[in-house]
C-alpha positions, 0 to 999 in steps of 0.5 A: 315642327308645325302645330297645325296646318293653319299656321303654314302660311303666316303674315310677318310685319316689321315696323319702326320700333328698335329691334330689327334683329328680332324681326330678321331672325323670326323671318329666318327661323320661319323660313328654315322651318318651311313656313310660307311668309307674307312680308310687310315692311313699313317705311320706318322699319326700312330706316331702322334696318339701315340704322341697326343692321346696315340693310338697305332694302330695294325701293320696289317692294317686290324685290324685298323678299329676294333681298331678305332671303339672300341676306338670311340664307333662306329659300326665297320661294317661301317669301312674298312681299307687298307694298303697304297700299296693296289692297289686293294682297292676300293679307288684306282679306279674311277670305285668303285664309291666313290665320296668324300674324306677327308684328316684330318689332311693333311700334307703339304707333302701330299698336295704337292704330290696331287697338283703335281699329285704324286700317291706313296701311296693309299692316294695320289692315292685316292685323284687323283681318286677323282680329275679325277672323279670330286668328292669332295676332302676336305683337312684340312691342319695344319701348321703354318706359311705357306710358299709360296710353301704351299700357291701355292699348296693350290691355285692350288688345290682350283682352281681345286675345292678342298675344303681347310679347314685349322684347324682354329676354330672360337671363335664366338660361345664362346667355353668352351672346346677343344672338342667344338673347334674340333667339330667346324672344323669337322662340317665344313668338314662334311658339305663340304662332303655333310653330315650335322650333327645334332646340327651343329652351323650355323651363324645367326641360 
């Protein structure tokens, strides 16, 4: 169920942190909910996808959306993928009207560059656009232990209104599979994007 019209088009990025399953499941769940997604996949994320889930994405960025749609069994028409130097992508400008973005998983390098205003690739530029347009930016960092540098960057972004959702699944719902742990985190990301998934577990419900 969508919270509002503004979140019907989202940017979803994957970077080189461990946790590819989170990003894939997010893309799948958003696709099932009928959300239009602009996909940005870093080179390091491609390496993690190969290592963790045995997915080899096409070299041409234009083919990434179709490959992911086939793997995730969702409608390819709801996905568009872009090269990280495609400055004419809708993700590169606030005038495109895209009001929300999730980076899942988010590497600490990406988080640091967003926190310091760097825009060396389309993922960082898109995050910068969301911030300047006062949209919703959701980051799922995955690192342990956290250094003071990591914590300082996260605090800075949190103070700017960024939703920091570390990959730290709960266990109070007594999960019995890795998939349930992944969905626990994906549910949280979707809720903070303004997309309330069917069957989402709520405390006390």
